[in-house]
Each structure stands twice: as structure tokens, then as C-alpha cells.
PyMOL Python script that loads the backbone (N, CA, C, O; Angstrom):
from pymol import cmd

cmd.read_pdbstr("""\
ATOM      1  N   MET A   1     -11.166  11.148  -6.003  1.00  0.00           N
ATOM      2  CA  MET A   1     -12.415  10.205  -6.196  1.00  0.00           C
ATOM      3  C   MET A   1     -13.102  10.667  -4.813  1.00  0.00           C
ATOM      4  O   MET A   1     -12.452  10.833  -3.780  1.00  0.00           O
ATOM      5  N   ALA A   2     -14.313  10.831  -4.903  1.00  0.00           N
ATOM      6  CA  ALA A   2     -15.765  11.540  -4.448  1.00  0.00           C
ATOM      7  C   ALA A   2     -15.749  10.390  -3.301  1.00  0.00           C
ATOM      8  O   ALA A   2     -14.842   9.595  -3.052  1.00  0.00           O
ATOM      9  N   ALA A   3     -16.816  10.508  -2.773  1.00  0.00           N
ATOM     10  CA  ALA A   3     -16.847   9.516  -0.750  1.00  0.00           C
ATOM     11  C   ALA A   3     -17.494   8.129  -1.981  1.00  0.00           C
ATOM     12  O   ALA A   3     -17.094   6.968  -1.895  1.00  0.00           O
ATOM     13  N   SER A   4     -18.695   8.677  -3.222  1.00  0.00           N
ATOM     14  CA  SER A   4     -20.338   8.034  -3.598  1.00  0.00           C
ATOM     15  C   SER A   4     -19.154   6.802  -4.547  1.00  0.00           C
ATOM     16  O   SER A   4     -19.483   5.652  -4.838  1.00  0.00           O
ATOM     17  N   GLU A   5     -17.596   7.530  -4.921  1.00  0.00           N
ATOM     18  CA  GLU A   5     -17.315   6.565  -5.296  1.00  0.00           C
ATOM     19  C   GLU A   5     -16.776   5.643  -4.659  1.00  0.00           C
ATOM     20  O   GLU A   5     -16.153   5.255  -5.648  1.00  0.00           O
ATOM     21  N   LEU A   6     -16.481   4.988  -3.929  1.00  0.00           N
ATOM     22  CA  LEU A   6     -15.924   4.361  -3.110  1.00  0.00           C
ATOM     23  C   LEU A   6     -16.219   2.828  -2.752  1.00  0.00           C
ATOM     24  O   LEU A   6     -16.949   2.446  -1.837  1.00  0.00           O
ATOM     25  N   ALA A   7     -15.437   1.942  -3.746  1.00  0.00           N
ATOM     26  CA  ALA A   7     -16.713   0.497  -2.656  1.00  0.00           C
ATOM     27  C   ALA A   7     -16.005  -0.216  -2.025  1.00  0.00           C
ATOM     28  O   ALA A   7     -14.811   0.011  -2.223  1.00  0.00           O
ATOM     29  N   PHE A   8     -16.273  -1.198  -1.161  1.00  0.00           N
ATOM     30  CA  PHE A   8     -15.407  -2.040  -0.787  1.00  0.00           C
ATOM     31  C   PHE A   8     -16.222  -3.627  -1.804  1.00  0.00           C
ATOM     32  O   PHE A   8     -17.180  -3.676  -2.575  1.00  0.00           O
ATOM     33  N   HIS A   9     -15.566  -4.361  -1.453  1.00  0.00           N
ATOM     34  CA  HIS A   9     -15.046  -5.406  -2.025  1.00  0.00           C
ATOM     35  C   HIS A   9     -14.179  -6.569  -1.243  1.00  0.00           C
ATOM     36  O   HIS A   9     -13.043  -6.603  -0.769  1.00  0.00           O
ATOM     37  N   THR A  10     -15.243  -7.483  -1.336  1.00  0.00           N
ATOM     38  CA  THR A  10     -13.702  -8.768  -0.310  1.00  0.00           C
ATOM     39  C   THR A  10     -13.147  -9.334  -1.911  1.00  0.00           C
ATOM     40  O   THR A  10     -13.595  -9.369  -3.057  1.00  0.00           O
ATOM     41  N   THR A  11     -11.939  -9.723  -1.210  1.00  0.00           N
ATOM     42  CA  THR A  11     -10.754  -9.998  -1.664  1.00  0.00           C
ATOM     43  C   THR A  11     -11.370 -11.306  -2.863  1.00  0.00           C
ATOM     44  O   THR A  11     -10.876 -11.024  -3.955  1.00  0.00           O
ATOM     45  N   GLN A  12     -12.172 -12.467  -2.970  1.00  0.00           N
ATOM     46  CA  GLN A  12     -12.548 -13.129  -3.720  1.00  0.00           C
ATOM     47  C   GLN A  12     -13.471 -12.887  -4.538  1.00  0.00           C
ATOM     48  O   GLN A  12     -13.818 -13.823  -5.258  1.00  0.00           O
ATOM     49  N   GLU A  13     -14.264 -11.355  -4.712  1.00  0.00           N
ATOM     50  CA  GLU A  13     -15.205 -10.762  -5.274  1.00  0.00           C
ATOM     51  C   GLU A  13     -13.727 -10.084  -6.686  1.00  0.00           C
ATOM     52  O   GLU A  13     -14.148 -10.041  -7.842  1.00  0.00           O
ATOM     53  N   LEU A  14     -13.033  -9.881  -6.588  1.00  0.00           N
ATOM     54  CA  LEU A  14     -11.628  -8.819  -6.588  1.00  0.00           C
ATOM     55  C   LEU A  14     -11.115 -10.011  -7.706  1.00  0.00           C
ATOM     56  O   LEU A  14     -11.494 -10.008  -8.878  1.00  0.00           O
ATOM     57  N   ILE A  15     -10.120 -11.099  -7.089  1.00  0.00           N
ATOM     58  CA  ILE A  15     -10.060 -11.699  -8.044  1.00  0.00           C
ATOM     59  C   ILE A  15     -11.309 -12.457  -8.630  1.00  0.00           C
ATOM     60  O   ILE A  15     -11.901 -13.006  -7.701  1.00  0.00           O
ATOM     61  N   GLU A  16     -11.875 -12.665  -9.754  1.00  0.00           N
ATOM     62  CA  GLU A  16     -13.285 -12.677  -9.645  1.00  0.00           C
ATOM     63  C   GLU A  16     -13.727 -12.166 -10.696  1.00  0.00           C
ATOM     64  O   GLU A  16     -14.418 -12.616 -11.610  1.00  0.00           O
ATOM     65  N   GLU A  17     -12.835 -10.236 -10.303  1.00  0.00           N
ATOM     66  CA  GLU A  17     -13.439  -9.487 -11.152  1.00  0.00           C
ATOM     67  C   GLU A  17     -11.976  -9.914 -11.993  1.00  0.00           C
ATOM     68  O   GLU A  17     -12.119 -10.107 -13.200  1.00  0.00           O
ATOM     69  N   LEU A  18     -10.662 -10.061 -11.454  1.00  0.00           N
ATOM     70  CA  LEU A  18      -9.995 -10.417 -12.267  1.00  0.00           C
ATOM     71  C   LEU A  18      -9.828 -11.221 -13.803  1.00  0.00           C
ATOM     72  O   LEU A  18      -9.652 -10.987 -14.998  1.00  0.00           O
ATOM     73  N   MET A  19     -10.048 -12.498 -12.686  1.00  0.00           N
ATOM     74  CA  MET A  19     -10.776 -13.627 -13.612  1.00  0.00           C
ATOM     75  C   MET A  19     -11.455 -13.678 -14.776  1.00  0.00           C
ATOM     76  O   MET A  19     -11.353 -14.613 -15.570  1.00  0.00           O
ATOM     77  N   ARG A  20     -12.366 -12.423 -14.975  1.00  0.00           N
ATOM     78  CA  ARG A  20     -13.414 -12.072 -15.983  1.00  0.00           C
ATOM     79  C   ARG A  20     -12.553 -10.842 -16.397  1.00  0.00           C
ATOM     80  O   ARG A  20     -12.533 -10.256 -15.315  1.00  0.00           O
ATOM     81  N   ARG A  21     -11.915 -10.156 -17.144  1.00  0.00           N
ATOM     82  CA  ARG A  21     -11.632  -9.121 -18.077  1.00  0.00           C
ATOM     83  C   ARG A  21     -10.312 -10.098 -18.382  1.00  0.00           C
ATOM     84  O   ARG A  21      -9.584 -10.819 -17.699  1.00  0.00           O
ATOM     85  N   HIS A  22     -10.420  -9.678 -19.944  1.00  0.00           N
ATOM     86  CA  HIS A  22     -10.691 -10.612 -21.177  1.00  0.00           C
ATOM     87  C   HIS A  22      -9.005  -9.601 -21.581  1.00  0.00           C
ATOM     88  O   HIS A  22      -8.205 -10.154 -22.336  1.00  0.00           O
ATOM     89  N   THR A  23      -8.715  -8.421 -21.103  1.00  0.00           N
ATOM     90  CA  THR A  23      -7.240  -7.794 -20.756  1.00  0.00           C
ATOM     91  C   THR A  23      -6.012  -8.418 -20.050  1.00  0.00           C
ATOM     92  O   THR A  23      -4.886  -8.403 -20.547  1.00  0.00           O
ATOM     93  N   PHE A  24      -6.358  -9.040 -18.694  1.00  0.00           N
ATOM     94  CA  PHE A  24      -5.860  -9.751 -17.717  1.00  0.00           C
ATOM     95  C   PHE A  24      -5.246 -11.168 -18.284  1.00  0.00           C
ATOM     96  O   PHE A  24      -5.626 -12.221 -18.797  1.00  0.00           O
ATOM     97  N   CYS A  25      -3.763 -10.347 -17.754  1.00  0.00           N
ATOM     98  CA  CYS A  25      -2.829 -12.167 -18.550  1.00  0.00           C
ATOM     99  C   CYS A  25      -1.970 -12.290 -17.332  1.00  0.00           C
ATOM    100  O   CYS A  25      -0.943 -11.643 -17.121  1.00  0.00           O
ATOM    101  N   GLY A  26      -2.372 -12.968 -16.747  1.00  0.00           N
ATOM    102  CA  GLY A  26      -1.578 -13.592 -15.544  1.00  0.00           C
ATOM    103  C   GLY A  26      -2.115 -13.597 -14.339  1.00  0.00           C
ATOM    104  O   GLY A  26      -3.308 -13.541 -14.041  1.00  0.00           O
ATOM    105  N   VAL A  27      -0.946 -13.682 -13.482  1.00  0.00           N
ATOM    106  CA  VAL A  27      -1.932 -15.098 -11.999  1.00  0.00           C
ATOM    107  C   VAL A  27      -2.193 -14.289 -11.196  1.00  0.00           C
ATOM    108  O   VAL A  27      -2.144 -13.172 -11.711  1.00  0.00           O
ATOM    109  N   VAL A  28      -2.523 -14.255  -9.896  1.00  0.00           N
ATOM    110  CA  VAL A  28      -3.295 -14.058  -8.619  1.00  0.00           C
ATOM    111  C   VAL A  28      -2.757 -14.881  -6.780  1.00  0.00           C
ATOM    112  O   VAL A  28      -3.551 -14.735  -5.851  1.00  0.00           O
ATOM    113  N   VAL A  29      -2.188 -15.211  -6.676  1.00  0.00           N
ATOM    114  CA  VAL A  29      -1.643 -16.058  -6.096  1.00  0.00           C
ATOM    115  C   VAL A  29      -2.365 -15.444  -4.350  1.00  0.00           C
ATOM    116  O   VAL A  29      -2.036 -14.412  -3.765  1.00  0.00           O
ATOM    117  N   GLN A  30      -3.169 -16.266  -3.988  1.00  0.00           N
ATOM    118  CA  GLN A  30      -3.869 -15.823  -2.772  1.00  0.00           C
ATOM    119  C   GLN A  30      -3.267 -17.309  -2.109  1.00  0.00           C
ATOM    120  O   GLN A  30      -2.836 -18.412  -2.446  1.00  0.00           O
ATOM    121  N   ALA A  31      -3.713 -16.101  -0.397  1.00  0.00           N
ATOM    122  CA  ALA A  31      -3.293 -16.952   0.605  1.00  0.00           C
ATOM    123  C   ALA A  31      -4.482 -17.926   1.656  1.00  0.00           C
ATOM    124  O   ALA A  31      -4.921 -17.186   2.536  1.00  0.00           O
ATOM    125  N   GLU A  32      -5.028 -19.263   1.739  1.00  0.00           N
ATOM    126  CA  GLU A  32      -5.997 -19.328   1.892  1.00  0.00           C
ATOM    127  C   GLU A  32      -6.181 -19.508   2.428  1.00  0.00           C
ATOM    128  O   GLU A  32      -7.032 -20.396   2.387  1.00  0.00           O
ATOM    129  N   ASP A  33      -5.579 -18.841   4.359  1.00  0.00           N
ATOM    130  CA  ASP A  33      -6.156 -19.047   4.888  1.00  0.00           C
ATOM    131  C   ASP A  33      -5.776 -16.716   5.326  1.00  0.00           C
ATOM    132  O   ASP A  33      -4.741 -16.086   5.545  1.00  0.00           O
ATOM    133  N   GLU A  34      -6.709 -16.457   5.270  1.00  0.00           N
ATOM    134  CA  GLU A  34      -6.128 -14.613   5.084  1.00  0.00           C
ATOM    135  C   GLU A  34      -5.046 -14.581   6.368  1.00  0.00           C
ATOM    136  O   GLU A  34      -5.014 -15.279   7.381  1.00  0.00           O
ATOM    137  N   GLN A  35      -4.197 -13.522   5.931  1.00  0.00           N
ATOM    138  CA  GLN A  35      -3.334 -13.189   6.805  1.00  0.00           C
ATOM    139  C   GLN A  35      -3.961 -12.059   8.250  1.00  0.00           C
ATOM    140  O   GLN A  35      -4.467 -10.977   7.953  1.00  0.00           O
ATOM    141  N   ARG A  36      -3.856 -12.427   9.526  1.00  0.00           N
ATOM    142  CA  ARG A  36      -4.790 -11.464  10.156  1.00  0.00           C
ATOM    143  C   ARG A  36      -3.938 -11.162  11.747  1.00  0.00           C
ATOM    144  O   ARG A  36      -4.361 -10.747  12.826  1.00  0.00           O
ATOM    145  N   ARG A  37      -2.557 -11.594  11.275  1.00  0.00           N
ATOM    146  CA  ARG A  37      -1.161 -10.900  12.383  1.00  0.00           C
ATOM    147  C   ARG A  37       0.203 -10.729  11.464  1.00  0.00           C
ATOM    148  O   ARG A  37       0.251 -11.673  10.675  1.00  0.00           O
ATOM    149  N   THR A  38       1.205  -9.932  11.325  1.00  0.00           N
ATOM    150  CA  THR A  38       2.724  -9.946  10.882  1.00  0.00           C
ATOM    151  C   THR A  38       3.189 -10.993  11.512  1.00  0.00           C
ATOM    152  O   THR A  38       2.844 -11.354  12.637  1.00  0.00           O
ATOM    153  N   GLY A  39       3.801 -11.393  10.971  1.00  0.00           N
ATOM    154  CA  GLY A  39       4.975 -12.691  10.988  1.00  0.00           C
ATOM    155  C   GLY A  39       4.304 -14.202  10.484  1.00  0.00           C
ATOM    156  O   GLY A  39       3.150 -14.628  10.539  1.00  0.00           O
ATOM    157  N   TRP A  40       5.693 -14.853   9.925  1.00  0.00           N
ATOM    158  CA  TRP A  40       5.009 -15.540   9.134  1.00  0.00           C
ATOM    159  C   TRP A  40       5.495 -16.965   9.637  1.00  0.00           C
ATOM    160  O   TRP A  40       6.361 -17.077   8.769  1.00  0.00           O
ATOM    161  N   SER A  41       5.588 -17.893  10.212  1.00  0.00           N
ATOM    162  CA  SER A  41       6.406 -18.505  11.371  1.00  0.00           C
ATOM    163  C   SER A  41       6.397 -19.743  10.963  1.00  0.00           C
ATOM    164  O   SER A  41       7.426 -20.417  10.910  1.00  0.00           O
ATOM    165  N   GLU A  42       4.931 -20.288  10.544  1.00  0.00           N
ATOM    166  CA  GLU A  42       4.423 -21.927   9.743  1.00  0.00           C
ATOM    167  C   GLU A  42       4.287 -21.881   8.467  1.00  0.00           C
ATOM    168  O   GLU A  42       4.529 -20.799   7.932  1.00  0.00           O
ATOM    169  N   GLU A  43       3.805 -23.191   7.496  1.00  0.00           N
ATOM    170  CA  GLU A  43       3.853 -23.319   5.839  1.00  0.00           C
ATOM    171  C   GLU A  43       2.089 -22.553   5.876  1.00  0.00           C
ATOM    172  O   GLU A  43       1.026 -22.476   6.494  1.00  0.00           O
ATOM    173  N   ARG A  44       3.023 -22.041   4.434  1.00  0.00           N
ATOM    174  CA  ARG A  44       1.238 -21.427   4.544  1.00  0.00           C
ATOM    175  C   ARG A  44       0.626 -22.892   2.833  1.00  0.00           C
ATOM    176  O   ARG A  44       1.191 -23.711   2.107  1.00  0.00           O
ATOM    177  N   ILE A  45      -1.112 -22.223   3.102  1.00  0.00           N
ATOM    178  CA  ILE A  45      -0.645 -22.550   1.299  1.00  0.00           C
ATOM    179  C   ILE A  45      -1.680 -21.643   1.213  1.00  0.00           C
ATOM    180  O   ILE A  45      -2.228 -20.866   1.996  1.00  0.00           O
ATOM    181  N   PHE A  46      -1.844 -22.050  -0.340  1.00  0.00           N
ATOM    182  CA  PHE A  46      -1.945 -20.970  -1.728  1.00  0.00           C
ATOM    183  C   PHE A  46      -2.389 -21.208  -2.628  1.00  0.00           C
ATOM    184  O   PHE A  46      -1.821 -22.077  -3.290  1.00  0.00           O
ATOM    185  N   LYS A  47      -3.313 -20.755  -3.034  1.00  0.00           N
ATOM    186  CA  LYS A  47      -4.818 -20.810  -4.453  1.00  0.00           C
ATOM    187  C   LYS A  47      -4.145 -20.072  -5.358  1.00  0.00           C
ATOM    188  O   LYS A  47      -4.054 -18.880  -5.061  1.00  0.00           O
ATOM    189  N   VAL A  48      -3.507 -20.501  -6.647  1.00  0.00           N
ATOM    190  CA  VAL A  48      -3.622 -20.344  -7.404  1.00  0.00           C
ATOM    191  C   VAL A  48      -4.373 -19.604  -8.765  1.00  0.00           C
ATOM    192  O   VAL A  48      -4.373 -20.437  -9.671  1.00  0.00           O
ATOM    193  N   HIS A  49      -4.868 -18.610  -9.109  1.00  0.00           N
ATOM    194  CA  HIS A  49      -5.991 -18.504 -10.294  1.00  0.00           C
ATOM    195  C   HIS A  49      -5.042 -17.711 -11.739  1.00  0.00           C
ATOM    196  O   HIS A  49      -4.048 -16.998 -11.879  1.00  0.00           O
ATOM    197  N   TYR A  50      -5.940 -18.280 -12.488  1.00  0.00           N
ATOM    198  CA  TYR A  50      -5.174 -17.305 -14.023  1.00  0.00           C
ATOM    199  C   TYR A  50      -6.599 -18.281 -14.455  1.00  0.00           C
ATOM    200  O   TYR A  50      -7.268 -19.254 -14.107  1.00  0.00           O
ATOM    201  N   ASN A  51      -6.430 -16.829 -15.839  1.00  0.00           N
ATOM    202  CA  ASN A  51      -7.805 -16.677 -16.779  1.00  0.00           C
ATOM    203  C   ASN A  51      -7.408 -18.091 -18.016  1.00  0.00           C
ATOM    204  O   ASN A  51      -6.422 -18.816 -18.151  1.00  0.00           O
ATOM    205  N   GLN A  52      -9.013 -17.957 -18.900  1.00  0.00           N
ATOM    206  CA  GLN A  52      -8.110 -18.069 -20.383  1.00  0.00           C
ATOM    207  C   GLN A  52      -7.435 -17.971 -20.938  1.00  0.00           C
ATOM    208  O   GLN A  52      -7.155 -18.827 -21.777  1.00  0.00           O
ATOM    209  N   ASN A  53      -6.420 -16.246 -20.702  1.00  0.00           N
ATOM    210  CA  ASN A  53      -5.995 -15.634 -21.411  1.00  0.00           C
ATOM    211  C   ASN A  53      -4.811 -17.122 -21.017  1.00  0.00           C
ATOM    212  O   ASN A  53      -4.619 -17.734 -22.068  1.00  0.00           O
ATOM    213  N   LEU A  54      -4.195 -17.645 -20.059  1.00  0.00           N
ATOM    214  CA  LEU A  54      -3.251 -18.320 -19.630  1.00  0.00           C
ATOM    215  C   LEU A  54      -3.925 -19.524 -19.630  1.00  0.00           C
ATOM    216  O   LEU A  54      -5.035 -19.656 -19.114  1.00  0.00           O
ATOM    217  N   ASP A  55      -3.071 -20.775 -20.406  1.00  0.00           N
ATOM    218  CA  ASP A  55      -2.679 -22.427 -19.159  1.00  0.00           C
ATOM    219  C   ASP A  55      -2.684 -22.717 -18.600  1.00  0.00           C
ATOM    220  O   ASP A  55      -3.035 -21.841 -17.810  1.00  0.00           O
ATOM    221  N   ALA A  56      -2.519 -23.624 -18.063  1.00  0.00           N
ATOM    222  CA  ALA A  56      -1.611 -24.205 -16.709  1.00  0.00           C
ATOM    223  C   ALA A  56      -0.079 -24.653 -16.335  1.00  0.00           C
ATOM    224  O   ALA A  56       0.518 -24.933 -15.295  1.00  0.00           O
ATOM    225  N   GLY A  57       0.348 -24.549 -18.183  1.00  0.00           N
ATOM    226  CA  GLY A  57       1.501 -23.792 -18.598  1.00  0.00           C
ATOM    227  C   GLY A  57       2.677 -23.322 -18.242  1.00  0.00           C
ATOM    228  O   GLY A  57       3.821 -23.365 -17.789  1.00  0.00           O
ATOM    229  N   ARG A  58       1.004 -22.478 -19.069  1.00  0.00           N
ATOM    230  CA  ARG A  58       2.286 -20.935 -19.771  1.00  0.00           C
ATOM    231  C   ARG A  58       2.264 -20.666 -17.699  1.00  0.00           C
ATOM    232  O   ARG A  58       3.399 -20.723 -17.225  1.00  0.00           O
ATOM    233  N   ALA A  59       1.454 -20.485 -16.956  1.00  0.00           N
ATOM    234  CA  ALA A  59       0.605 -20.115 -15.997  1.00  0.00           C
ATOM    235  C   ALA A  59       1.872 -20.332 -15.051  1.00  0.00           C
ATOM    236  O   ALA A  59       2.632 -19.418 -14.733  1.00  0.00           O
ATOM    237  N   SER A  60       1.996 -21.598 -14.661  1.00  0.00           N
ATOM    238  CA  SER A  60       3.257 -22.535 -14.235  1.00  0.00           C
ATOM    239  C   SER A  60       4.120 -22.023 -14.421  1.00  0.00           C
ATOM    240  O   SER A  60       4.500 -21.502 -13.373  1.00  0.00           O
ATOM    241  N   ARG A  61       5.269 -21.652 -15.867  1.00  0.00           N
ATOM    242  CA  ARG A  61       6.063 -20.836 -16.439  1.00  0.00           C
ATOM    243  C   ARG A  61       6.357 -18.802 -16.247  1.00  0.00           C
ATOM    244  O   ARG A  61       7.242 -17.951 -16.339  1.00  0.00           O
ATOM    245  N   LEU A  62       5.537 -18.894 -16.072  1.00  0.00           N
ATOM    246  CA  LEU A  62       5.245 -16.801 -15.041  1.00  0.00           C
ATOM    247  C   LEU A  62       5.591 -17.643 -13.739  1.00  0.00           C
ATOM    248  O   LEU A  62       6.812 -17.538 -13.627  1.00  0.00           O
ATOM    249  N   LEU A  63       5.232 -18.225 -12.971  1.00  0.00           N
ATOM    250  CA  LEU A  63       5.638 -18.193 -11.991  1.00  0.00           C
ATOM    251  C   LEU A  63       6.901 -18.508 -11.872  1.00  0.00           C
ATOM    252  O   LEU A  63       7.676 -17.643 -11.464  1.00  0.00           O
ATOM    253  N   ASP A  64       7.594 -20.415 -12.358  1.00  0.00           N
ATOM    254  CA  ASP A  64       9.162 -19.631 -12.318  1.00  0.00           C
ATOM    255  C   ASP A  64       9.795 -18.815 -12.913  1.00  0.00           C
ATOM    256  O   ASP A  64      11.004 -18.814 -12.686  1.00  0.00           O
ATOM    257  N   VAL A  65       9.348 -17.989 -13.720  1.00  0.00           N
ATOM    258  CA  VAL A  65       9.782 -16.609 -13.895  1.00  0.00           C
ATOM    259  C   VAL A  65       9.687 -15.383 -12.682  1.00  0.00           C
ATOM    260  O   VAL A  65      10.534 -14.545 -12.991  1.00  0.00           O
ATOM    261  N   VAL A  66       9.052 -15.005 -11.551  1.00  0.00           N
ATOM    262  CA  VAL A  66       8.599 -14.694 -10.863  1.00  0.00           C
ATOM    263  C   VAL A  66       9.638 -15.340  -9.594  1.00  0.00           C
ATOM    264  O   VAL A  66      10.354 -14.561  -8.966  1.00  0.00           O
ATOM    265  N   ALA A  67       9.641 -16.572  -9.343  1.00  0.00           N
ATOM    266  CA  ALA A  67       9.933 -16.859  -8.466  1.00  0.00           C
ATOM    267  C   ALA A  67      12.003 -17.688  -8.331  1.00  0.00           C
ATOM    268  O   ALA A  67      12.687 -18.316  -7.523  1.00  0.00           O
ATOM    269  N   GLU A  68      12.135 -17.017  -9.888  1.00  0.00           N
ATOM    270  CA  GLU A  68      13.950 -16.886 -10.631  1.00  0.00           C
ATOM    271  C   GLU A  68      14.365 -15.534 -10.102  1.00  0.00           C
ATOM    272  O   GLU A  68      15.106 -15.412  -9.127  1.00  0.00           O
ATOM    273  N   TYR A  69      13.777 -14.360 -10.893  1.00  0.00           N
ATOM    274  CA  TYR A  69      13.942 -13.079 -10.269  1.00  0.00           C
ATOM    275  C   TYR A  69      13.396 -12.521  -9.164  1.00  0.00           C
ATOM    276  O   TYR A  69      13.787 -11.358  -9.068  1.00  0.00           O
ATOM    277  N   MET A  70      12.435 -12.932  -8.011  1.00  0.00           N
ATOM    278  CA  MET A  70      13.034 -13.605  -6.567  1.00  0.00           C
ATOM    279  C   MET A  70      13.889 -14.061  -6.071  1.00  0.00           C
ATOM    280  O   MET A  70      13.803 -13.550  -4.954  1.00  0.00           O
ATOM    281  N   ASN A  71      14.777 -14.730  -6.047  1.00  0.00           N
ATOM    282  CA  ASN A  71      15.976 -15.602  -5.861  1.00  0.00           C
ATOM    283  C   ASN A  71      16.925 -14.568  -6.343  1.00  0.00           C
ATOM    284  O   ASN A  71      17.877 -14.491  -5.566  1.00  0.00           O
ATOM    285  N   VAL A  72      16.997 -13.909  -7.142  1.00  0.00           N
ATOM    286  CA  VAL A  72      18.657 -13.173  -7.684  1.00  0.00           C
ATOM    287  C   VAL A  72      17.704 -11.937  -7.303  1.00  0.00           C
ATOM    288  O   VAL A  72      17.285 -11.361  -8.307  1.00  0.00           O
ATOM    289  N   HIS A  73      17.405 -11.569  -6.471  1.00  0.00           N
ATOM    290  CA  HIS A  73      17.255  -9.663  -6.791  1.00  0.00           C
ATOM    291  C   HIS A  73      17.086  -9.466  -5.023  1.00  0.00           C
ATOM    292  O   HIS A  73      17.621  -8.469  -4.537  1.00  0.00           O
ATOM    293  N   LEU A  74      16.253 -10.540  -3.989  1.00  0.00           N
ATOM    294  CA  LEU A  74      15.613  -9.884  -3.258  1.00  0.00           C
ATOM    295  C   LEU A  74      17.130 -10.758  -2.533  1.00  0.00           C
ATOM    296  O   LEU A  74      18.233 -10.225  -2.658  1.00  0.00           O
ATOM    297  N   ASP A  75      17.034 -11.594  -2.082  1.00  0.00           N
ATOM    298  CA  ASP A  75      17.879 -12.251  -1.560  1.00  0.00           C
ATOM    299  C   ASP A  75      19.040 -11.419  -0.722  1.00  0.00           C
ATOM    300  O   ASP A  75      19.947 -12.028  -0.155  1.00  0.00           O
TER     301      ASP A  75
END
""", "prot")
cmd.dss("prot")
cmd.show_as("cartoon", "prot")
cmd.util.cbc("prot")
cmd.orient("prot")
């Protein structure tokens, strides 16, 4: 990739681009506050983004499957 092809975008711009794509079928989980340090010492609030390819029920079920996978494979 040439240096002229490299572009910098905000997190919000990247999420908005994914949400516009008709080929994206998934969810994006975004921390409400950006993580600026290592470690996680307190409760966090997250935003969940999904586009017209999923309704709220399907997005919820997808997150349930991911959570179950994490419980089984990452513990």
C-alpha cells in the first residue's frame, strides 16, 4: 500500500461506514468512553451498533452466541 493510499478516520467514521454497507451482517460493540490506559478496573458502558441486515432480536441472539463462545473457550 502506498503512503498516499493511507487515510486516518475516527472510530465513529469507521462504524458509520460499516453500518452503510449492505454486505455487513453483524454487530459492532463500542465502549462509550475510549480506553486510554491498560487494565480495566471499573464497570464500562458499551454501545451496540447494527444495520438493516439485522433486527434487534437477531442482533441480541448473535451477542448471546458470542458470549456463550467466550464462556466456553476463553475461561
